MARFIDO-238772 format. One line per field, with one value per residue (C-alpha): x, y, z; residue in three letters. Coordinates in steps of 0.001 Angstrom, whole numbers, plus 500000, padded with zeros to 6 digits. Layout:
u = [X	...]
v = [Y	...]
w = [Z	...]
type = [ALA	...]
end
This chain:
u = [179866	181557	185317	186985	187930	191623	191348	189892	192020	191735	193735	193939	195477	194832	192464	194673	194320	197090	198567	198478	199939	202795	203479	203599	205513	208588	209103	212386	213629	214243	216130	214190	216078	215383	215282	218853	219928	218368	220106	223481	223015	221992	225176	227509	229941	232130	233386	230362	227920	229793	229647	225953	225245	227154	225257	221919	222683	224056	221896	223497	226548	224456	222579	225445	227576	224875	224195	223921	225295	224502	220907	219894	221889	219948	216619	217760	218950	215636	213700	215854	215349	211587	211205	213384	211143	208065	209850	210626	207006	205640	208201	206986	203324	203342	205271	202123	200363	202962	202354	206002	207707	207692	211438	211796	209989	213044	215132	212770	213134	216923	218419	216286	216846	220621	220454	217856	220093	222577	220263	216967	216012	213436	214767	211736	210084	210774	211537	210447	207416	204132	200954	199418	202609	202882	199351	200089	203217	201246	198764	201569	203117	199911	199174	202483	202839	199319	198590	196888	197995	201253	203233	203792	206238	209144	212795	214542	211738	213241	214411	212932	210352	207118	208380	211627	209696	207543	210589	212103	208912	208674	212322	212076	208954	210659	213776	211664	209736	213069	214310	211146	211540	215208	214413	211690	214048	216837	214418	213191	209564	208833	205871	203835	202951	200988	198359	197534	195346	194694	191131	192256	194881	192325	189811	192526	194042	190561	189941	193440	192600	189556	191758	194230	191454	190044	193492	194152	190872	192384	195059	192640	190195	192863	191637	193496	192449	194299	195610	193474	194398	192676	189267	186671	189371	188013	184548	185922	188095	185114	183114	185796	186056	182307	182243	184963	183728	182769	186448	187482	190233	188792	192226	193248	189991	190415	194050	193142	190249	192373	195212	192906	191026	194169	196067	193062	192551	196211	196423	193465	195264	198371	196347	194472	197491	200217	201072	201729	203477	207233	206995	203983	203470	204814	201827	202299	205799	204643	201736	203961	206473	203674	202045	205391	205954	202443	202546	205928	204885	201617	202753	199857	201093	200880	197924	195571	196954	197518	199869	203070	205920	208183	211830	213691	217144	220032	221939	221341	221204	223536	222505	220356	219846	216295	214554	214020	211117	209326	209858	207743	204996	204794	205468	201810	201983	205419	204437	201596	203819	206484	203987	202050	205203	206695	203408	202776	206363	206515	203208	204280	207725	206102	204004	207039	209176	206558	206256	210019	210811	213106	212776	212566	213283	210755	213164	215861	213264	212518	216222	216574	213647	214648	218164	216838	214471	217084	219631	217106	215685	219183	219073	215528	213619	210407	209233	209750	207985	206983	204312	202408	202408	206117	207032	204836	206739	210098	209063	207117	209859	212349	213879	215571	217416	217836	220324	217233	216396	219908	219674	216298	217997	220649	217898	216409	219854	220372	217063	217952	221447	221031	217615	215272	214684	212750	209972	209504	206531	204705	201177	200414	197009	198809	200418	197055	195362	198067	197644	193853	194050	196443	193876	191659	192945	192495	189036	187877	188432	184880	183831	185179	182345	179642	182139	183278	179696	178780	181930	182886	180815	183427	186049	183517	183002	186782	186959	184140	185487	188993	187659	185068	187457	190210	187687	186263	189044	192127	194608	196459	193382	191596	194382	194071	190294	190657	193310	191139	188082	190196	191598	188120	186769	189544	188934	185189	185599	187983	185917	182633	183530	180993	180754	178989	177779	179336	177943	179449	179007	177681	180238	183248	185505	184598	182677	180900	178421	175175	173180	174893	174381	171524	173161	174603	174886	174479	174814	172261	173641	176726	177436	180434	181221	183713	185160	187154	189278	191769	190386	191504	190310	188021	186011	186023	182561	181263	182714	180955	177594	177708	178639	175785	173426	174677	174325	170947	171649	173766	176089	176606	172855	172286	175076	173609	170126	171466	173352	170276	168231	170751	170666	166859	166818	169189	166939	163817	165535	166509	162943	161528	159483	161488	162504	165188	163995	165313	163321	164230	163132	159562	157611	156218	154698	150922	150987	153044	156643	157830	161371	163343	164758	167733	170569	173187	176596	176255	179896	179030	176531	179366	181217	180889	177801	178563	176746	178914	176017	173638	173365	173458	173767	170664	169546	168853	166940	164306	161318	162299	159999	158906	158401	162126	162793	166232	166934	167560	170885	170192	173829	176489	179464	180718	183511	185332	187069	190197	191609	191201	192322	195731	196489	195120	195972	195798	192283	191049	192824	191128	187710	188093	189099	186147	183743	185198	184855	181205	180472	182336	180510	177135	178340	179109	182240	184313	186794	189111	190399	192987	194627	197810	200881	202099	198743	198832	202354	201225	198380	200878	203164	200300	199130	195866	195228	194035	191859	188813	190298	192671	194942	193200	190354	192606	192358	194406	191532	187802	187106	189272	187200	183907	184952	185913	182542	180597	182591	181879	178239	177005	173917	170753	169506	165796	163859	162366	158716	157691	156336	159841	161256	161192	162431	162996	164100	167478	169271	172421	172517	170507	170136	167803	164432	161979	159603	156604	158509	159923	156467	155086	157917	157412	153670	154206	156549	154043	151292	153280	153701	149874	149671	147557	147964	150492	148212	145625	148119	148458	144924	146277	148865	146209	142872	144151	146415	143546	141273	143964	144401	140756	140259	143666	142123	140584	143617	142051	139036	141349	141320	137538	137285	139981	138011	134817	136671	138370	135012	133471	136174	136327	133943	133036	132054	134623	137437	140295	141370	144281	141996	139216	141149	140637	137090	138204	141182	139037	136467	139149	140530	137041	136489	139898	139169	135741	137039	139798	137234	135119	138100	139685	136648	134184	132052	128311	128127	129882	127604	125293	128245	129711	126433	126116	129641	128836	125683	127648	130306	127877	126010	129256	130426	127107	126973	130540	130089	127020	128560	132181	132000	132349	135275	137110	136573]
v = [583616	582635	582641	584750	582900	583440	581081	578232	575467	572824	569612	567144	563805	560104	558181	556413	553297	552518	550002	552303	555180	552947	551955	555548	557054	555348	555550	556207	553263	554202	551969	551782	551235	548112	547888	546613	549673	551989	550150	550360	554060	554716	553117	554510	557098	559616	563132	564817	562640	563153	566933	566795	564614	566950	569976	568175	567042	570460	573014	575808	575548	576372	579397	580815	581082	583274	585293	589044	590635	594225	593497	590687	591020	593924	592325	589019	590803	592616	589474	587334	589645	589882	586146	585397	587393	585598	582237	582844	583593	580710	578309	579060	578965	575844	573947	574050	572034	569305	569216	570108	572870	576070	576557	573327	575142	577379	574279	573372	576882	576598	573167	572187	575632	575165	571848	573059	576013	573576	570856	572566	573638	576290	579803	581298	578906	579357	575997	575329	574294	573728	573651	570548	568540	569812	568622	565207	564879	565988	563169	560590	562261	562331	558729	557421	559922	561013	563932	561624	558099	556222	556407	553451	550847	551867	551240	554571	556302	555383	558351	560931	563556	563709	566601	564753	561630	563677	565329	561871	560672	563778	563576	559823	560260	563088	560955	558102	560477	561865	558357	557732	560982	560288	556772	558037	560669	558146	555798	558674	558319	561986	561575	560030	563529	563923	561588	564265	566513	570151	569210	566546	568829	571610	569410	567897	571236	572610	569753	570251	573929	572855	570519	573340	575725	573278	572473	576180	576782	575513	578237	580957	580041	579236	575670	572485	569958	566659	565800	563185	561310	558815	558746	561212	562926	566289	565480	564284	567410	569689	567754	568337	572029	572560	570694	573024	576220	577675	577590	579943	582453	585865	587453	584896	585460	589255	589064	586600	588704	591865	590085	588443	591656	593767	591123	590455	594145	594795	591658	592879	596223	594367	592441	595482	597806	595273	597037	600293	598958	598323	595422	593912	595229	592493	592806	589398	590365	593788	592391	589686	592271	594423	591404	590361	593827	594167	590652	591329	594771	593662	590148	588387	584949	585699	588060	586334	582808	582774	580248	581745	580401	580193	579366	579193	577630	579224	577317	573972	570518	567675	565375	562382	559087	558103	555242	552181	550976	554256	553588	550440	552240	555316	553983	554493	558167	558785	557913	560459	563042	562433	562631	565672	567602	567092	567682	571041	572240	571100	572739	576080	575819	575104	578272	580462	578676	579413	583014	583638	581366	578645	574892	572697	568986	566921	564084	566490	568198	564823	564311	567836	567504	563975	564977	568159	566179	563538	566180	568286	565271	564508	567894	567422	569383	568080	567648	570638	571725	575277	577591	579509	582796	582631	581853	584743	587084	585870	586384	589631	591409	591025	587603	586284	583178	580943	583478	585064	581701	581402	584891	583998	581003	583405	585543	582405	581410	584860	584530	581021	581910	585454	587056	584117	585088	588152	585845	584065	586246	585780	584384	581186	582644	585182	582358	580580	583755	584316	580719	581063	584296	582680	579918	582311	581203	577512	577916	580059	577050	576024	578441	575988	573516	575298	575967	572334	571054	573164	572386	568825	566787	564033	566513	567897	564390	564011	567355	566409	562909	564098	566900	564808	561856	563988	565773	562579	559992	562141	563544	560313	558169	561116	561466	557762	558115	561118	559379	556256	558219	560147	556959	555409	558470	558212	554482	554956	557744	555539	552393	554057	556715	558746	556885	558541	558113	560588	562194	564300	568068	568831	570213	569409	566527	567086	564517	565393	563846	563456	564688	568060	569382	569956	570153	566647	563897	560229	557778	554997	551773	553334	553880	555794	554869	556711	555572	558315	556152	553301	549803	547472	544652	546842	548483	545972	544675	548228	548980	545936	546749	550366	549286	546755	549472	551858	549465	548169	544433	541826	540355	537093	536565	537374	534997	532163	532809	532722	529478	527907	529090	527552	524305	524245	525146	522285	519839	521081	520853	517258	516426	518125	520642	523462	523737	525919	527567	530235	532821	531648	529224	527969	526205	522999	521727	521842	522746	525188	524367	525075	525960	523265	523991	521703	523203	520560	521650	525206	525825	525506	528345	530804	529934	531922	531128	528486	528723	526195	523806	526624	527978	531571	533531	534228	537798	537771	541041	539568	537476	533870	530878	528180	530456	531192	534489	536065	539526	542109	543916	547386	548478	547354	549328	550236	552747	552712	555996	555123	558665	558827	555237	555639	552007	548504	545673	541933	541533	544460	543068	539672	541211	543578	540761	538595	541492	542294	538663	538578	541714	540478	537131	538894	540680	544055	545706	547147	550014	551330	554873	557186	554349	555194	553758	552075	550340	549207	547895	546040	544446	543133	541846	540037	538230	540153	539756	536611	535651	537431	540388	541977	544977	546499	547621	550314	553751	556849	559223	559005	560866	558433	555531	557282	558102	554473	553307	555719	554569	550930	551490	554536	556347	554844	556604	557467	554201	552823	551866	549148	547128	546779	545292	541599	540906	537320	535634	534779	537644	539675	542437	545493	548858	548137	549843	550190	547494	548587	548777	545281	543837	545542	544218	540676	541005	542052	539119	536567	538136	537224	533696	533470	534847	537771	541512	542811	545546	543132	541378	544615	543827	540492	542357	544683	543002	539878	542058	544396	541465	539765	542910	542599	538821	537538	534554	533428	533593	531556	533868	536428	534448	534499	538216	538813	536982	538895	542224	541578	540616	543844	546141	544456	545409	542202	544228	545139	542912	542243	538708	539159	540015	537444	534983	537192	536018	532430	533162	534975	532158	529551	531630	531964	528200	527491	529884	528384	524831	525768	527356	524224	521955	523921	525261	522421	524264	524349	528097	528206	525766	528518	530600	527651	526893	530552	530547	527479	529178	532300	530134	528182	531340	533003	529988	529677	533377	533474	530376	531749	535121	534299	530663	531267	533627	531192	528385]
w = [499354	496105	495933	493237	490093	490800	493754	491726	490311	487610	487712	484869	485747	485219	487469	490008	492039	494492	492043	489024	491029	492219	488621	487366	490302	491666	495425	497169	499139	502751	505119	508353	511534	513483	517238	517181	515170	517737	520594	518828	518166	521761	523140	520475	521867	520044	520705	519151	521041	524323	523873	523022	526067	528361	527064	527450	531009	531999	530165	532209	529918	526881	528150	530231	527084	525537	528701	528056	531187	530303	529285	531648	534877	536415	535663	537172	540363	540859	540071	542365	545367	544801	544265	547285	549624	548280	548549	552240	553022	550943	552372	555893	554875	552714	555337	557461	554739	555133	558921	559569	561583	559460	559074	557068	554270	553959	553218	550370	548950	548893	548116	545082	543537	543575	541718	539216	538336	536792	535429	534518	531003	531926	532499	534218	536693	540389	541995	545542	547628	545822	547942	546350	546858	550412	551107	549576	551701	554735	554080	554212	557253	559318	558340	559673	562514	563552	565865	568322	569068	568462	565259	562953	564187	561973	562694	563102	565005	568343	570368	567980	568813	566847	564691	563977	562998	560635	559086	558511	556837	554606	553535	552842	550709	548827	548298	546877	544598	543377	542561	540550	538621	537931	536719	534392	533009	532447	530681	528471	529534	530041	527705	530550	531688	528455	529877	532437	530313	531133	532055	534512	536077	536388	538210	540381	541415	542157	544588	545997	546588	548596	550665	551246	552235	554789	556148	556822	558642	561879	561729	560652	563442	566011	566589	567394	564729	564348	560907	559115	555948	553690	551993	553298	555394	554250	555591	558917	559254	558609	561189	563834	562933	563262	566554	567908	566280	569664	570689	567899	568756	567901	567552	564906	563028	563013	561903	559130	557832	557744	555971	553424	552597	552174	550191	547966	547150	546380	544222	542202	541784	540622	538030	536767	536490	535769	532518	534384	537484	537103	539541	541347	544858	547200	549486	551141	552254	553422	555445	556906	558147	559588	561275	562775	564174	565614	567093	568716	570020	571588	572524	570813	571860	575579	575558	573180	573040	569288	567697	566227	564123	567151	567349	564004	564376	562526	559882	558201	559677	558778	555907	556863	555084	554106	555867	553585	555714	555041	551320	551641	553527	551256	547744	546833	547887	546339	542780	542410	544141	541483	538626	539865	540790	537359	535501	537146	536710	533079	532154	533669	532048	528667	528913	529519	526913	524247	525408	525301	522323	523625	523992	527058	527329	529268	530014	531220	533425	535031	535678	537088	539495	540426	541459	543100	545291	546120	547082	549001	550860	552141	553879	555270	552654	551119	547517	545235	542091	541195	542555	539899	541791	542600	538973	537851	540171	538846	535219	535609	537590	534746	535306	532161	533375	536396	537748	539277	540858	542249	543775	545334	546973	548331	549914	551522	552777	554355	556197	557356	558556	559874	560251	560715	564342	563156	561919	565252	566427	563099	563726	561848	561052	558838	556887	556622	555394	552750	551541	551306	549318	546854	546224	544277	540870	541624	543137	540195	537938	538832	536105	533538	534168	532072	529300	529188	529295	526254	524294	525227	527664	527863	529085	531544	532949	533343	535178	537542	538142	538993	541202	543067	543338	544846	547070	548568	548299	548807	546331	545543	544896	543292	540746	539935	539525	537231	535137	534883	533754	531258	529712	529625	527823	525235	524799	524426	521900	519939	520355	519388	516804	514865	511575	508678	505100	502679	499556	496816	496925	493468	491044	493245	494195	497866	499911	503167	505553	503637	506654	506736	503206	500765	497347	497219	494641	495542	492631	492757	494155	495780	499477	500873	504482	506681	510016	511816	514109	514125	513576	516324	518544	520653	517856	514988	515945	516254	512824	511387	512981	511787	508273	508184	509383	506696	503737	504940	504948	506710	504050	505912	506281	502608	501579	503636	502247	498700	499227	500828	497842	495422	497374	497134	493433	492670	494542	492737	489358	490060	491122	488046	490037	488449	484830	483314	480123	477823	479740	483258	485933	485671	488393	486886	490110	490602	494321	496332	497162	500672	501603	503348	506794	506334	508406	507626	506336	507640	506756	503074	503385	504131	500919	497670	495594	492941	489586	487734	487047	485990	482431	483727	486906	488966	489459	493186	493045	490727	491740	492418	491916	494376	497388	497533	499295	499441	500946	498274	497935	496616	496170	493749	495144	498605	499239	502594	503432	505464	505576	509371	510093	511731	512529	512142	514532	513837	515233	513177	510114	510460	511083	508118	505781	506848	506290	502869	501804	502858	500842	497787	497939	497747	494586	496182	494815	497674	497318	500049	499582	501162	503072	504969	503186	506361	506805	503186	503678	506785	504841	502305	505049	506809	503618	503645	499923	498125	495149	496585	498481	495979	496208	493176	495473	497008	495392	495950	496688	497200	493969	491987	493263	492510	488947	488434	489788	487579	484569	485384	486430	484492	485674	484132	480984	480507	480420	477258	476948	479330	476411	475024	478230	479057	482588	483667	486830	485294	483620	483656	486271	485336	487054	489944	489910	492717	493912	491850	488580	489140	489843	486739	484545	485825	485206	481607	481061	482400	480269	477199	478509	478647	475062	476249	475667	478243	479573	480938	483144	485093	486289	487497	489576	491008	491752	493603	495720	496574	497463	499488	501631	502784	502500	503516	505317	501944	499631	496817	496773	495190	491962	491744	492435	489816	487151	487931	487956	484615	483118	484387	483064	479651	476890	474951	471896	469326	470527	468183	467385	469726	472659	472158	474342	477375	478362	478173	480403	482926	482942	483514	486347	487805	487643	489270	492107	492702	492744	495188	497486	497334	498043	500852	502703	503169	505702	505930	505863	502456	500683	499481	498323	496451	494622	493725	492279	490170	488841	487893	486264	484029	483117	482085	480044	478223	477450	476210	474081	472412	471737	470877	469848	466141	466632	468862	466389]
type = [MET	MET	ARG	PRO	ALA	ALA	GLN	GLN	TYR	VAL	VAL	THR	ARG	PRO	LEU	TYR	SER	GLU	GLU	SER	PHE	ALA	GLN	ASP	HIS	GLU	LYS	ILE	TYR	ARG	HIS	ARG	LYS	THR	MET	LEU	ASP	HIS	ILE	LYS	GLN	TYR	PHE	THR	CYS	ASP	ALA	LYS	ARG	ALA	LYS	SER	THR	ALA	LEU	SER	LEU	LEU	PRO	VAL	ILE	GLY	TRP	MET	LYS	ALA	TYR	ARG	PHE	LYS	GLU	TRP	LEU	LEU	GLY	ASP	ILE	VAL	SER	GLY	VAL	SER	THR	GLY	LEU	VAL	ALA	VAL	LEU	GLN	GLY	LEU	ALA	TYR	CYS	LEU	LEU	ALA	SER	LEU	PRO	PRO	TRP	TYR	GLY	LEU	PHE	SER	ALA	PHE	PHE	PRO	VAL	ILE	ILE	TYR	PHE	PHE	LEU	GLY	THR	SER	ARG	HIS	ILE	SER	VAL	GLY	PRO	PHE	PRO	VAL	LEU	CYS	LEU	MET	ILE	GLY	SER	ALA	VAL	THR	ARG	LEU	VAL	PRO	ASP	GLU	GLY	PRO	ALA	PHE	ASN	ILE	THR	GLY	PHE	GLU	GLY	LEU	THR	ARG	ASP	GLU	GLN	ARG	VAL	LEU	VAL	ALA	SER	SER	VAL	THR	PHE	LEU	ALA	GLY	ILE	MET	GLN	LEU	ALA	MET	GLY	ALA	LEU	GLN	VAL	GLY	PHE	VAL	VAL	MET	TYR	LEU	SER	ASP	THR	LEU	VAL	SER	GLY	PHE	THR	THR	ALA	ALA	ALA	ILE	HIS	ILE	LEU	VAL	SER	GLN	LEU	LYS	PHE	VAL	LEU	GLY	LEU	GLU	VAL	PRO	GLY	ILE	SER	GLY	PRO	LEU	SER	LEU	ILE	TYR	THR	LEU	GLU	ILE	ILE	PHE	ASN	LYS	ILE	THR	SER	THR	ASN	VAL	CYS	ASP	VAL	VAL	ILE	SER	ILE	VAL	ILE	MET	VAL	VAL	VAL	PHE	ILE	VAL	LYS	GLU	ILE	ASN	ASP	ARG	PHE	LYS	SER	LYS	LEU	PRO	VAL	PRO	ILE	PRO	ILE	GLU	VAL	ILE	MET	THR	VAL	ILE	ALA	CYS	GLY	VAL	SER	TYR	ALA	PHE	ASP	PHE	LYS	THR	ARG	TYR	GLY	ILE	ASP	VAL	VAL	GLY	PHE	ILE	PRO	LYS	GLY	TYR	GLU	ALA	PRO	VAL	ALA	PRO	ASN	PRO	GLN	ILE	PHE	GLN	GLU	THR	ALA	VAL	GLU	ALA	PHE	PRO	ILE	ALA	ILE	VAL	GLY	PHE	ALA	VAL	ALA	PHE	SER	VAL	ALA	LYS	VAL	TYR	SER	ILE	LYS	HIS	ASP	TYR	THR	ILE	ASP	GLY	ASN	GLN	GLU	LEU	ILE	ALA	PHE	GLY	ILE	SER	ASN	ILE	PHE	GLY	ALA	SER	PHE	ARG	SER	PHE	ALA	ALA	SER	THR	ALA	LEU	SER	ARG	SER	ALA	VAL	GLN	GLU	SER	THR	GLY	GLY	LYS	THR	GLN	VAL	ALA	GLY	LEU	LEU	SER	ALA	VAL	ILE	VAL	MET	ILE	VAL	THR	LEU	ALA	ILE	GLY	PHE	LEU	LEU	GLU	PRO	LEU	PRO	LYS	SER	VAL	LEU	GLY	ALA	VAL	ILE	ILE	VAL	ASN	LEU	LYS	GLY	SER	LEU	MET	GLN	PHE	ARG	GLU	ILE	PRO	TYR	LEU	TRP	ARG	ARG	ASP	LYS	ALA	ASP	CYS	VAL	VAL	TRP	LEU	ALA	SER	CYS	ILE	GLY	ALA	PHE	LEU	LEU	GLY	LEU	ASP	LEU	GLY	LEU	ALA	VAL	GLY	LEU	GLY	VAL	GLU	LEU	ILE	SER	VAL	ILE	LEU	ARG	THR	GLN	PHE	PRO	ARG	CYS	SER	LEU	LEU	ALA	ASN	ILE	ARG	GLY	THR	ASP	ILE	TYR	LYS	ASP	ARG	LYS	ASP	TYR	ILE	SER	ILE	SER	GLU	PRO	GLU	GLY	VAL	LYS	ILE	PHE	ARG	ILE	PRO	SER	PRO	ILE	PHE	PHE	ALA	ASN	ILE	GLU	PHE	PHE	ARG	SER	LYS	LEU	VAL	GLU	ALA	VAL	GLY	PHE	ASN	PRO	LEU	ARG	VAL	LEU	ARG	LYS	ARG	ASN	LYS	ALA	LEU	ARG	MET	ILE	ARG	LYS	LEU	LEU	LYS	LYS	GLY	LYS	LEU	GLN	TRP	THR	SER	ILE	GLY	LEU	LEU	ASN	THR	SER	CYS	GLY	PRO	ILE	TYR	GLU	SER	GLU	ASP	GLU	SER	ASN	MET	GLU	GLU	LEU	ASP	GLN	PRO	THR	ASP	PHE	LYS	ASP	PHE	PRO	ALA	ARG	ILE	ASP	TRP	ASN	ALA	GLU	LEU	PRO	ALA	ASN	ILE	VAL	VAL	PRO	ARG	VAL	GLU	ILE	HIS	SER	LEU	VAL	LEU	ASP	PHE	ALA	ALA	VAL	SER	PHE	LEU	ASP	ILE	SER	GLY	LEU	LYS	GLY	LEU	LYS	ALA	LEU	LEU	LYS	GLU	LEU	ILE	ARG	VAL	GLU	VAL	GLU	VAL	TYR	ILE	VAL	ALA	CYS	ASP	PRO	TYR	ILE	LEU	GLU	LYS	LEU	HIS	ASP	CYS	SER	PHE	PHE	ASP	ASP	GLU	VAL	GLN	SER	SER	MET	PHE	TYR	LEU	THR	LEU	HIS	ASP	ALA	MET	LEU	HIS	ILE	LEU	GLU	LYS	HIS	PRO	GLU	PRO	THR	PRO	LYS	LYS	SER	ASP	TYR	GLU	LYS	ILE	MET	THR	GLY	VAL	THR	ILE	HIS	HIS	PRO	PRO	GLY	ASN	LEU	ARG	SER	ARG	ASP	ARG	ASN	VAL	GLY	LEU	ALA	PHE	ALA	GLN	LEU	ALA	GLU	LEU	PRO	PRO	THR	TYR	ASP	LEU	TYR	THR	ALA	PHE	PHE	PRO	MET	LEU	THR	TYR	CYS	PHE	LEU	GLY	PHE	PHE	PRO	VAL	LEU	SER	LEU	THR	VAL	GLU	ALA	VAL	ALA	ILE	GLY	LEU	VAL	THR	ASP	PRO	GLU	GLY	LEU	SER	ASP	ASP	HIS	LYS	ARG	LEU	PRO	VAL	ALA	SER	SER	VAL	THR	PHE	LEU	MET	GLY	THR	LEU	LEU	ILE	ASP	CYS	GLU	LEU	LEU	LEU	ASP	ARG	LEU	VAL	VAL	ALA	THR	LEU	THR	CYS	TYR	ALA	ILE	LEU	TRP	TYR	ASN	ILE	VAL	ALA	LEU	THR	GLN	LYS	PHE	GLY	PRO	ALA	LEU	ILE]
end
């Protein structure tokens, strides 16, 4: 579809190289800060900076000043109450994932929320237990304090019950993860979360959902399954469950199925009619209250032997110091807990910040979660992040700020201090069923696999690697595997980019991949090569190999062949076997000359070709005498498109310079276009340019370079008659033709050397070649067949004076071929053939002498 003429544009400007553009347009000098300048600025303190720092460390000051009480307060109250009820239920449920007594989940839904209210930058996320983190903490807990067997020999475990030991481990791991988050925030390294791509997080959380599902089967089925951690723990847990499946508690199974069905149906109703419902139906809270009442009324614990939440102590426990020895044992688990907790919270916060148009600070979020976890761990809570469902409740019920989060913490505190005893008859199977139903979103991420495979196979591999790694090896090692595969995929895509040859779209200044378009223009002798990635130590050899493949020759090999040819020509000139004439090099030797295999002074072969002792330059694309063969170079210009090259390291710089020198030394003009100014500045700083590689090869745009090339090497005009051309082996560069035209031109030139009409030497280029194809093992026989053929196609009658020399030439050729056969093939079976050739020769000479003797005289 053609665009309207109004959208077309015409620009008239000079043709610019980088040097000419710099001369015509003066740049503004900008002082760039050094590392010392940045350090001084970082430690400089004044009133304005102190105020800015205080506001950044305490974001609550900023948004509280703009708080709209009349518009936001009611929504925050409703949201806080709704979120608080969900937080109580999820705190009890997710605590089971951490292998801790349920009421400690209430601590994790309270203490971190208080700190985040003052330090967090997101206004909508609900801070508290997150199932993946709970499972990761549970892995460390069951490793140090297993269900069966003695706990690790750790100082501080003496005199503690198993639950108390586990609480100490969970709080110590959380404290260490908080220190790591705080350190990363203070060092301004919040960008590390960017390495966890959405694809990796999706695969990881899908595997985590499977772990959570398996871990809750023991509560849903009413089985006693010991906690297992480490690689293949999921497989071992499933094995134990299947071995004990006959001991399933039917009451737990029935309760779980009823809860899951009802919760699932109501959640679907919430999703379908969310635009019509003022607030989502809190079905988890409703079913929990009903289950508590039914369990208390019918005494499920005594009658059916189901496991219930049990005693919930009132109030909070005194602060406890973390155990340094546990730090040493759990450092490997603490780091992924810190990273995953922050990554999940930051990604959810970013979604809501974009939706409600405000900014969040990644480094401040690290500080907020770090201090929240440190403070909460001191009061025996475990690692906090944000649960997706709980944050959705807080935002969808009208929450505008973290006032809603603070009110949800108040609801949790009321339950902890006053009405916690009402939850004591709650069956754990209810909590397990609620957890399983909430895994729907994570488990449905399996649907991303076909989409990723169609759109980006590398991302699909990352998803599968992170999911399978976390599934088999555990969440901590699985995260490391996924991150490793992701980085490898990035490295490979950078190290092996999709290079391409470009061509001009006719009638435009646009250049695209020549394989993708039909109406393209490609000037003869010009190649445009594009590399869409940085050039650095890992891909410089790939860049070289792809460029060699694109141009069709290895410049270093061609250069060495040319220097070896020059070395041989000099030797033959000294020996008199070659002679330099006005029409080129002539072979004055009687026999063939074979190329020397002298490999001495190989370093000299890599130097530029030296013609100082030659009268003229040698055209390497023409036929060379004395059996000298040099690979042809069919291009005269090469354009390198650097528009997508973002950086160039020292190794890439050295490799690029060596490659450019090789191309220049084989008489290929190289142009680099659209180079980033900072790369060009770096090239100047690193002394990249010299007598061979000059800064004049850099052009502003690709079209500027192409116009310059076409001006310097115009397209060939319609050729003149072949009779008017005299091509020699030594000449100034001419537009290269194809192989047949070159052979024909050389043939016409040698015909004039023989003082024969040019047309007849085309026979010389045809008949020997045809004979040699069939009689390659008798090369000299070609000469004889040539002479006979020329005699057959030539009419002796009516020859002009200029053409009467032709029979003599053919007879001499015939005699030379026959003598060579006789000399080289002294075999009995060729005696008859040789005598026959002599008879034909003498007959031909006698006949020609009788007929043309007077004319020749």
